[in-house]
C-alpha positions as CSV (number, residue, x, y, z in Angstrom):
1,M,-41.6,-38.1,31.5
2,P,-44.3,-36.0,29.9
3,V,-42.4,-32.9,30.5
4,I,-39.3,-34.4,29.5
5,N,-41.3,-35.5,26.0
6,S,-42.8,-31.9,25.5
7,V,-39.3,-30.3,25.7
8,I,-37.9,-32.6,23.3
9,T,-41.3,-31.8,21.0
10,V,-40.5,-28.0,21.0
11,T,-36.8,-28.3,20.3
12,T,-37.4,-30.7,17.8
13,A,-40.3,-28.6,15.9
14,F,-37.3,-25.8,16.4
15,C,-35.3,-27.9,14.2
16,L,-38.5,-27.8,11.2
17,I,-38.6,-24.3,12.1
18,S,-34.9,-23.1,11.5
19,A,-34.5,-24.8,8.0
20,F,-37.5,-22.8,6.4
21,I,-36.6,-19.7,8.0
22,T,-32.5,-20.4,7.4
23,C,-34.0,-21.2,3.8
24,G,-36.6,-18.2,3.3
25,L,-33.8,-16.1,4.4
26,G,-30.8,-17.2,2.4
27,F,-32.6,-16.8,-0.9
28,F,-34.4,-13.5,0.0
29,V,-30.5,-12.0,0.5
30,Y,-29.1,-14.0,-2.4
31,A,-32.0,-12.0,-5.2
32,Q,-30.6,-9.1,-3.7
33,K,-27.5,-8.9,-5.7
34,P,-27.0,-12.5,-7.2
35,A,-23.3,-11.7,-8.4
36,S,-22.0,-10.5,-4.9
37,T,-20.1,-12.9,-3.2
38,V,-21.0,-12.7,0.0
39,H,-24.5,-12.9,-1.1
40,R,-23.8,-16.4,-2.5
41,L,-21.9,-17.5,0.4
42,F,-24.7,-16.4,2.9
43,L,-27.2,-18.1,0.7
44,A,-24.5,-21.4,0.5
45,V,-24.5,-20.7,4.8
46,M,-28.4,-20.5,5.1
47,L,-29.0,-24.0,2.9
48,S,-26.4,-25.9,4.5
49,A,-28.2,-24.9,8.3
50,T,-31.2,-26.0,6.5
51,Y,-29.7,-29.5,5.6
52,W,-28.3,-29.5,9.2
53,A,-31.9,-28.6,10.9
54,T,-33.9,-30.9,8.5
55,G,-31.6,-34.1,9.3
56,E,-31.4,-33.1,13.3
57,F,-35.1,-33.0,13.0
58,F,-35.4,-36.3,11.6
59,I,-33.1,-38.1,14.0
60,W,-35.5,-37.2,16.3
61,Q,-38.4,-38.4,14.7
62,A,-36.6,-42.3,14.1
63,E,-38.1,-45.0,15.7
64,S,-35.1,-47.4,15.7
65,L,-31.3,-47.4,16.0
66,Q,-31.4,-48.3,12.6
67,E,-33.4,-45.1,11.8
68,V,-31.1,-42.9,13.9
69,T,-27.9,-44.0,12.2
70,I,-29.3,-43.6,9.0
71,W,-30.3,-40.0,9.5
72,L,-27.1,-39.9,11.6
73,K,-25.1,-40.6,8.7
74,F,-27.1,-37.9,6.3
75,S,-26.3,-35.2,8.5
76,S,-22.9,-35.8,8.8
77,F,-21.7,-33.3,6.8
78,W,-22.7,-30.2,9.3
79,P,-19.1,-29.3,9.6
80,I,-19.7,-27.8,6.5
81,T,-22.0,-25.2,7.5
82,I,-19.4,-24.4,10.0
83,A,-16.8,-23.9,7.3
84,L,-19.0,-21.9,5.0
85,A,-20.3,-20.2,8.2
86,S,-16.6,-19.0,8.6
87,H,-16.0,-18.2,4.9
88,F,-18.8,-16.1,4.9
89,I,-17.6,-13.7,8.2
90,L,-13.9,-13.3,6.6
91,A,-15.7,-12.5,3.5
92,F,-18.5,-10.4,5.1
93,T,-15.8,-8.5,7.2
94,G,-13.2,-7.3,4.6
95,R,-10.5,-10.4,6.5
96,L,-9.7,-12.4,3.0
97,P,-5.9,-11.7,2.3
98,H,-5.9,-10.0,-1.5
99,D,-3.3,-12.8,-2.4
100,K,-5.0,-15.8,-4.0
101,K,-2.3,-17.8,-3.0
102,K,-2.7,-16.9,0.7
103,R,-6.2,-16.9,0.5
104,R,-6.1,-20.4,-1.2
105,I,-4.6,-22.1,1.5
106,I,-6.1,-20.4,4.1
107,L,-9.7,-21.3,3.0
108,T,-8.5,-24.7,2.0
109,A,-6.1,-25.7,4.4
110,C,-7.7,-23.8,7.7
111,I,-11.3,-24.4,7.3
112,Y,-12.9,-26.5,4.7
113,A,-10.3,-29.7,4.4
114,P,-10.7,-29.9,8.2
115,A,-15.2,-29.6,7.5
116,L,-14.5,-32.3,4.7
117,I,-12.4,-35.2,6.6
118,L,-14.5,-34.7,9.4
119,S,-18.0,-35.4,7.3
120,I,-16.9,-38.1,5.7
121,I,-15.2,-39.8,8.9
122,G,-19.0,-39.2,9.7
123,I,-20.3,-41.0,7.0
124,F,-18.2,-44.1,6.9
125,T,-17.4,-44.6,10.5
126,E,-18.8,-44.1,14.0
127,C,-15.7,-42.4,15.5
128,L,-17.7,-39.2,15.8
129,F,-21.1,-40.3,17.1
130,T,-23.4,-43.5,17.8
131,A,-26.8,-44.0,18.2
132,G,-28.2,-45.0,21.6
133,Y,-31.1,-45.4,23.6
134,D,-32.2,-43.2,26.9
135,P,-35.0,-44.6,28.7
136,L,-36.1,-41.1,29.3
137,A,-35.4,-38.9,25.9
138,G,-36.0,-42.2,23.5
139,Y,-34.1,-42.7,20.9
140,I,-30.6,-40.1,20.8
141,Y,-27.2,-40.1,19.2
142,L,-24.0,-39.7,21.5
143,P,-20.7,-39.0,20.9
144,T,-17.4,-41.8,20.7
145,Q,-15.8,-40.9,23.9
146,N,-13.1,-44.2,23.5
147,N,-11.7,-42.1,19.8
148,I,-9.3,-39.7,19.2
149,I,-11.5,-38.2,16.5
150,C,-14.2,-37.0,18.8
151,P,-11.4,-34.6,20.2
152,I,-10.2,-33.5,17.6
153,E,-13.7,-32.6,16.0
154,I,-14.5,-30.9,19.2
155,F,-11.7,-29.0,18.9
156,Y,-12.0,-27.8,15.4
157,T,-15.3,-26.8,15.7
158,T,-14.5,-24.7,19.2
159,F,-11.7,-23.1,17.2
160,I,-13.5,-22.1,14.6
161,M,-16.7,-21.0,16.8
162,L,-13.7,-18.6,19.0
163,W,-12.2,-17.7,16.1
164,A,-16.0,-16.5,14.6
165,L,-16.3,-14.2,18.1
166,Y,-13.3,-13.3,17.8
167,V,-13.3,-11.7,14.1
168,G,-17.0,-10.7,14.7
169,F,-15.9,-8.6,17.6
170,I,-13.2,-6.5,15.7
171,S,-14.9,-5.9,12.9
172,W,-17.8,-4.0,14.9
173,R,-14.6,-2.5,17.4
174,R,-13.0,-1.1,14.4
175,A,-15.7,-0.1,11.7
176,V,-16.2,3.4,11.3
177,P,-19.3,4.6,9.9
178,E,-22.1,4.6,12.2
179,K,-24.2,2.2,10.2
180,T,-21.6,-0.3,9.5
181,R,-20.6,0.0,13.0
182,R,-24.1,-1.0,14.3
183,Q,-24.5,-3.7,11.1
184,N,-21.4,-5.4,12.8
185,R,-23.0,-5.1,16.1
186,L,-25.8,-6.9,15.6
187,L,-24.0,-9.8,13.6
188,F,-21.8,-10.1,16.1
189,A,-24.9,-10.5,18.4
190,G,-26.5,-13.4,16.5
191,I,-23.1,-14.9,16.1
192,I,-22.9,-14.7,20.2
193,T,-26.2,-16.2,20.4
194,V,-25.3,-19.6,17.3
195,V,-22.5,-20.3,19.5
196,F,-24.1,-19.8,23.4
197,F,-26.7,-22.3,22.5
198,G,-24.1,-24.7,20.1
199,A,-22.1,-24.6,23.2
200,L,-25.0,-25.2,25.6
201,S,-26.0,-28.3,24.0
202,G,-22.7,-29.6,22.7
203,A,-20.5,-29.1,26.0
204,V,-23.0,-28.2,29.1
205,L,-26.1,-30.4,28.8
206,P,-24.4,-33.2,28.5
207,L,-22.3,-32.9,31.4
208,F,-25.6,-33.5,33.1
209,S,-26.5,-36.4,30.9
210,I,-29.2,-34.6,29.0
211,H,-30.0,-35.3,25.6
212,T,-32.1,-33.1,23.6
213,P,-32.4,-32.1,19.9
214,N,-29.4,-29.7,19.1
215,L,-29.9,-26.1,20.5
216,V,-27.8,-24.4,18.0
217,F,-31.2,-24.1,15.9
218,F,-32.8,-22.6,18.6
219,G,-29.8,-20.1,18.0
220,L,-30.5,-20.1,14.3
221,V,-33.7,-18.8,14.7
222,I,-32.6,-16.1,16.8
223,F,-29.8,-15.1,14.5
224,S,-32.2,-15.1,11.3
225,I,-34.5,-12.9,13.3
226,I,-31.4,-10.4,14.3
227,I,-30.3,-10.6,10.5
228,I,-33.8,-10.0,9.3
229,Y,-34.5,-6.7,11.8
230,T,-30.7,-5.5,10.5
231,I,-31.4,-5.8,6.6
232,Q,-34.8,-3.4,7.7
233,R,-33.4,-1.1,9.9
234,Y,-29.5,-0.6,9.1
235,G,-29.3,-1.9,5.7
236,L,-27.6,-5.1,6.3
237,F,-25.7,-6.8,2.8
238,T,-26.1,-3.4,1.5
239,L,-22.5,-1.9,3.0
240,S,-20.5,-4.3,3.0
241,P,-17.0,-4.0,1.7
242,E,-17.7,-6.4,-1.1
243,T,-21.1,-5.3,-2.1
244,A,-20.3,-1.6,-1.8
245,V,-18.0,-2.0,-4.8
246,P,-20.3,-1.2,-7.1
247,E,-22.0,1.5,-5.6
248,I,-18.6,3.0,-5.9
249,M,-17.9,2.5,-9.5
250,K,-21.2,4.5,-10.1
251,T,-20.4,7.3,-7.8
252,M,-16.7,7.9,-8.2
253,P,-16.0,11.3,-9.8
254,D,-13.7,9.8,-12.1
255,G,-14.2,8.2,-15.2
256,L,-14.1,4.4,-15.3
257,I,-14.1,2.0,-18.1
258,L,-14.0,-1.0,-18.5
259,A,-12.6,-3.2,-21.7
260,D,-11.8,-6.5,-23.1
261,Q,-8.6,-8.0,-24.0
262,N,-9.6,-6.6,-27.5
263,G,-10.1,-3.3,-26.7
264,I,-14.1,-3.2,-26.6
265,I,-16.1,-0.9,-23.7
266,V,-17.8,-3.7,-21.4
267,A,-19.0,-0.9,-19.4
268,A,-18.4,2.6,-18.4
269,N,-19.5,4.6,-15.5
270,K,-21.8,8.0,-15.1
271,S,-18.5,10.5,-15.1
272,A,-17.1,8.9,-18.1
273,T,-20.1,10.1,-20.4
274,K,-19.3,13.9,-18.4
275,I,-16.0,13.2,-20.0
276,F,-16.9,11.1,-23.2
277,P,-20.2,12.7,-23.8
278,S,-20.4,10.2,-27.2
279,L,-20.9,7.3,-24.4
280,K,-24.1,8.3,-23.3
281,E,-25.2,6.3,-26.1
282,P,-24.9,2.4,-25.4
283,A,-20.9,2.0,-24.5
284,A,-21.2,-2.1,-25.0
285,G,-19.5,-2.7,-28.5
286,R,-17.3,0.4,-29.1
287,S,-13.8,0.0,-29.2
288,V,-11.7,2.6,-26.4
289,S,-9.7,3.7,-29.7
290,S,-12.8,5.5,-30.6
291,L,-12.5,8.0,-27.9
292,I,-8.7,8.7,-28.7
293,T,-6.3,9.1,-31.9
294,D,-5.2,5.9,-32.7
295,E,-1.7,6.9,-31.6
296,E,-2.8,7.4,-27.7
297,Y,-4.5,4.3,-28.1
298,L,-1.6,2.6,-29.6
299,T,0.9,3.9,-26.8
300,I,-1.6,3.4,-23.6
301,S,-1.9,0.0,-25.1
302,N,1.9,-0.9,-25.1
303,I,2.6,0.4,-21.8
304,L,-0.5,-1.9,-19.9
305,A,0.9,-5.4,-22.3
306,E,4.9,-4.1,-21.1
307,K,4.3,-2.9,-17.6
308,G,0.6,-4.1,-16.7
309,E,-0.4,-0.9,-15.7
310,I,-0.3,2.9,-16.6
311,S,-0.5,6.1,-14.6
312,D,-0.3,10.2,-15.2
313,F,-0.8,9.4,-18.7
314,E,-1.9,12.9,-20.2
315,I,-3.9,13.6,-23.1
316,R,-6.1,15.8,-24.7
317,I,-9.5,15.1,-26.3
318,T,-11.3,16.9,-28.2
319,E,-14.8,15.7,-27.9
320,K,-16.7,18.8,-27.8
321,N,-15.3,20.6,-25.4
322,H,-11.5,20.4,-25.6
323,R,-10.5,18.6,-22.4
324,Y,-7.0,17.5,-21.0
325,V,-7.6,14.6,-18.9
326,S,-4.7,11.8,-16.9
327,I,-5.4,8.2,-18.0
328,A,-4.2,5.4,-15.3
329,G,-5.3,1.8,-15.5
330,S,-4.1,-1.6,-15.4
331,V,-4.5,-5.1,-17.0
332,V,-7.7,-6.8,-15.3
333,R,-7.0,-10.8,-14.8
334,D,-8.9,-13.8,-14.3
335,R,-8.3,-16.6,-11.9
336,N,-5.9,-18.2,-13.6
337,S,-3.6,-15.1,-14.1
338,I,-4.6,-14.9,-17.6
339,P,-5.3,-11.1,-19.3
340,S,-8.7,-10.9,-19.8
341,G,-9.4,-7.4,-20.1
342,T,-8.5,-3.5,-19.1
343,V,-9.8,-0.6,-16.3
344,L,-8.7,2.2,-16.8
345,I,-9.6,5.9,-15.0
346,I,-9.8,9.2,-16.4
347,R,-9.5,12.2,-14.5
348,D,-10.6,15.4,-15.8
349,I,-7.5,17.7,-15.3
350,T,-8.9,20.7,-17.7
351,H,-8.6,23.5,-14.5
352,R,-5.2,21.9,-13.2
353,K,-3.5,22.3,-17.0
354,A,-5.1,25.9,-17.6
355,S,-3.1,26.5,-13.7
356,E,-0.1,24.8,-14.8
357,T,-0.1,27.1,-17.8
358,A,-0.8,30.3,-15.8
359,L,1.8,29.4,-13.4
360,R,4.5,28.7,-16.3
361,V,3.5,32.1,-17.9
362,A,4.1,34.1,-14.7
363,N,7.3,32.1,-13.8
364,D,8.8,33.1,-17.3
365,K,8.2,36.1,-17.1
366,L,9.2,36.7,-13.4
367,S,12.6,34.9,-14.9
368,M,12.9,36.8,-17.6
369,L,12.7,40.2,-15.4
370,S,15.5,38.5,-12.9
371,R,17.7,38.2,-15.7
372,L,17.4,41.2,-17.4
373,T,17.4,43.2,-14.1
374,R,20.4,40.7,-13.2
375,H,22.4,42.0,-16.8
376,D,21.8,45.5,-15.9
377,I,22.6,45.8,-12.6
378,G,25.8,43.9,-13.4
379,N,26.7,46.3,-16.2
380,L,26.7,49.1,-13.4
381,V,28.8,47.1,-11.1
382,T,31.5,46.4,-13.8
383,A,31.3,50.6,-14.8
384,L,31.3,51.4,-10.9
385,S,34.3,48.4,-10.8
386,G,36.2,50.2,-13.3
387,Y,35.6,53.7,-11.8
388,L,37.1,52.0,-8.5
389,S,40.2,51.3,-10.4
390,I,40.5,54.5,-12.3
391,L,40.7,56.4,-8.4
392,E,43.0,53.3,-6.7
393,G,45.8,54.8,-8.9
394,R,45.0,58.5,-7.9
395,I,44.3,58.4,-4.7
396,K,47.8,58.4,-2.3
397,S,46.2,58.8,1.1
398,P,46.1,55.8,3.6
399,E,42.9,56.1,4.8
400,E,41.0,57.2,1.6
401,K,42.9,53.9,0.3
402,H,41.2,51.7,2.8
403,Y,38.0,53.2,2.1
404,L,38.7,52.5,-1.3
405,S,39.4,48.8,-1.2
406,Q,36.5,48.3,1.2
407,A,34.1,49.7,-1.8
408,T,36.0,47.1,-3.9
409,V,35.5,44.2,-1.1
410,I,31.5,44.8,-1.5
411,V,31.4,45.3,-5.4
412,D,33.3,41.7,-6.0
413,K,30.6,40.5,-3.3
414,I,27.6,42.0,-5.3
415,M,29.2,40.3,-8.2
416,L,28.9,37.0,-6.4
417,H,25.5,37.6,-5.2
418,L,24.6,38.0,-8.5
419,E,26.6,35.0,-9.9
420,F,24.6,33.3,-7.3
421,S,20.7,34.1,-8.3
422,R,21.7,32.9,-11.7
423,K,22.8,29.8,-10.5
424,Y,19.9,29.5,-8.2
425,Q,17.3,30.4,-10.8
426,A,18.6,27.3,-12.8
427,I,17.3,25.1,-10.5
428,G,15.2,22.9,-11.3
429,S,14.8,24.6,-14.6
430,K,15.4,21.1,-16.1
431,K,14.2,18.2,-15.6
432,P,16.0,15.4,-13.7
433,Q,18.4,12.9,-15.1
434,W,20.4,10.2,-14.8
435,E,24.3,11.3,-13.8
436,K,27.2,9.5,-13.8
437,L,28.4,10.2,-10.3
438,R,32.3,9.6,-11.2
439,Q,32.4,12.0,-14.4
440,I,30.4,14.4,-11.9
441,I,33.5,14.3,-9.3
442,N,36.3,14.1,-11.5
443,S,35.1,17.4,-13.5
444,A,34.4,18.9,-10.4
445,K,38.0,18.6,-9.6
446,E,39.6,19.3,-12.4
447,S,37.6,23.1,-11.7
448,L,38.6,23.1,-8.5
449,K,42.5,22.9,-9.6
450,Q,43.8,22.4,-5.7
451,D,47.4,20.6,-6.6
452,N,48.2,20.8,-2.9
453,I,45.5,19.0,-1.6
454,E,44.7,15.0,-2.4
455,I,41.7,14.1,-3.8
456,N,40.8,10.1,-3.0
457,V,37.5,9.0,-4.9
458,N,36.5,5.7,-3.3
459,I,33.4,5.3,-5.1
460,S,31.2,2.5,-6.6
461,D,30.2,3.1,-10.3
462,I,26.4,4.6,-10.0
463,E,24.4,7.0,-11.2
464,M,22.2,9.6,-9.7
465,Y,19.0,10.9,-10.8
466,A,19.2,14.6,-9.8
467,D,19.1,18.4,-11.0
468,P,21.5,18.7,-14.0
469,L,23.5,20.8,-11.9
470,L,24.6,18.2,-9.6
471,E,28.0,19.2,-10.4
472,K,27.6,22.5,-9.0
473,V,26.9,20.6,-5.7
474,V,29.8,18.3,-5.9
475,Y,32.3,21.6,-6.6
476,N,31.0,23.5,-3.7
477,L,31.5,21.0,-1.3
478,L,35.2,20.5,-2.5
479,E,35.5,24.7,-2.8
480,N,34.2,24.7,1.0
481,A,36.6,21.7,2.2
482,V,39.8,24.0,0.7
483,R,38.2,27.2,1.8
484,H,37.5,26.6,5.6
485,G,39.6,23.9,6.4
486,D,42.9,25.7,7.0
487,K,45.0,22.9,7.7
488,I,43.4,20.4,5.0
489,T,45.7,18.2,3.2
490,E,43.0,15.4,1.7
491,I,39.8,14.8,0.7
492,T,38.2,11.6,0.7
493,I,35.2,11.0,-1.2
494,T,33.2,7.6,-0.6
495,T,29.9,5.4,-1.1
496,E,28.0,3.1,1.3
497,E,24.8,1.5,0.6
498,Q,22.6,0.8,3.4
499,K,19.9,-2.0,4.2
500,D,17.0,0.4,3.5
501,G,18.4,0.9,0.0
502,S,19.5,4.1,0.2
503,L,22.9,5.2,-0.6
504,V,25.2,7.3,1.5
505,L,27.9,9.7,-1.0
506,K,30.6,11.1,2.3
507,F,33.0,13.8,1.6
508,E,35.3,13.9,4.1
509,D,38.5,16.0,5.1
510,D,41.3,16.0,7.3
511,G,40.6,19.7,8.5
512,T,39.3,21.6,11.5
513,G,35.8,20.6,11.2
514,I,32.9,22.2,11.9
515,P,31.8,23.1,15.5
516,E,28.2,20.9,16.5
517,E,26.5,24.4,17.3
518,E,27.1,25.3,13.5
519,K,26.3,22.1,11.6
520,E,23.0,23.1,10.9
521,K,23.1,26.8,10.7
522,I,25.7,26.1,7.6
523,F,23.0,25.1,5.0
524,S,21.3,28.7,5.8
525,Y,21.2,31.5,3.4
526,G,23.8,34.1,3.9
527,Y,25.3,32.4,7.0
528,G,29.2,32.3,6.7
529,R,32.2,33.9,6.2
530,N,31.6,34.3,2.6
531,T,28.7,34.6,0.5
532,G,26.8,32.1,2.9
533,F,25.3,30.3,0.1
534,G,27.2,27.7,-1.4
535,L,25.9,24.8,1.0
536,A,22.4,26.2,1.1
537,F,22.0,25.9,-2.8
538,A,23.6,22.5,-2.5
539,R,20.9,21.5,-0.3
540,E,18.4,23.1,-2.0
541,L,19.4,21.9,-5.4
542,L,19.1,18.3,-4.0
543,S,16.2,18.2,-2.8
544,V,14.4,18.2,-6.3
545,T,14.4,14.9,-6.0
546,G,14.2,13.8,-2.2
547,I,18.0,14.0,-1.7
548,G,19.5,15.0,1.9
549,I,22.2,16.2,2.7
550,T,24.1,16.7,6.6
551,E,27.2,17.2,8.7
552,R,28.4,15.2,10.7
553,G,32.3,15.1,11.4
554,L,34.0,16.0,14.5
555,S,35.4,19.5,15.5
556,G,38.8,19.6,15.3
557,K,39.0,16.3,13.2
558,G,37.7,17.2,9.8
559,A,34.5,17.5,8.4
560,S,32.2,15.4,7.1
561,F,28.8,16.0,4.7
562,E,26.7,12.8,4.3
563,I,24.6,12.8,0.8
564,Q,21.7,10.3,1.7
565,V,20.3,9.4,-1.8
566,P,17.0,7.4,-1.7
567,P,16.8,3.9,-3.5
568,D,15.1,5.4,-6.0
569,A,17.4,7.6,-6.9
570,W,20.5,5.8,-7.8
571,R,21.0,2.7,-9.4
572,K,24.7,0.4,-10.3
573,T,26.3,0.8,-13.8
574,G,28.6,-1.2,-15.8
575,G,31.6,1.2,-14.6
């Protein structure tokens, strides 16, 4: 009997010790970053644990069944401690969904609502615990075995504890930085300790009719010691996903400006002051429009108001040194999804713009050289062709005429190569644009002028986002079919919308088709019976906007060229 009383006295003392430690630790962590959600949740967990430990202490100090019942009712909100702990673990490990609606459902329906319902049941009924007397332990409380609510409470508690173990373990194993990994490992060890002592007191010892103060408070004391060690040794609560955000803002290389709905600057990071030196003075109270021109500010504001975000908006600033910057940003909304401000990310692209200018100048020079060279060679080849024509009327020998005809063929091929280089140089020289597919096909059909071949067009009314030379691609495919199809009598053009939102544009004919081993070679430069440039040109031009082309026909039954158009490179029109 004295031994049992000593054990109860020690465990009761641990309830009081746990209350003091958890309370002090909670306020210590909260004081580090009061604005942090993680720090606030940790304080809430520790204060709730303090409340629970205090109630447990007074239960075991009671000297009558009535006093035990009173303090048992007082402690009825202990499930809230478990709910807050699970919320804290989710927030600390970054496991809360980003979607506000989904996050609210999980926290309310799965965590807080069951805990609140169980707490209210504990206050107004005796469905969970009842006061009793044990000759060895004195006045105690026991779970209500003959009520269905008690097993529900046990299931909820067990589920939350196992879930906490799972989340803690996953976060520990998946953490990449070594410091974060050690933090999560020690936090997981603390969770295991609390769960172990809670299970020992709540499930194991009652099987042997051993009733003592809840041993979970032993676990809380050890948990607090582990947390204190982790704070001192590995900087716990300074590198969690949520608390790292302010530090990231300070050290990020891009400028960051926060402004309210009226465009008044609320805060700016150090990188922003390097781009806008005037921000080194107090930024608060200044307008974003004071950093850029009124026209640029109005454009940014209109885009944000219409789309809610902006990206790659390039401007030139003349503050001290001339700089080029790219601005991205989005509207910031409050909990009710009402716009409350704007966040702008400013990236200095001065060096990039200088490189782009140098590249453009070099490209212009190469283009001019190419045009001049092609023009001069074209003139020389034309003159050569004229001389060959003169010789053709004077040469009588069959052998010499054969050589002359071969020379003429070579001249014609040189002219074709020059023409191709002219077309190829034009690829990408103009910005892609939306082209009406039906008009493109009709124009290519007229240029082809093949009355003996039927061309069937069964396509949707769509536009394709492609290089302005798209018509050349369509013409090349039609001409390629006519030139190499031999027995071809019909060409069919169709469109098929795919499940992933992409579009397939097909050019099918009833000619001889293409052998399997040549299906990829035909898209190589120089391969083929003529110039060998048509299909290579088509693939290159289509790739400007991410469009692909392949050949999927059957040899002997006809060719089938399929153009794969990504979802963002086509759209339906009204006809």
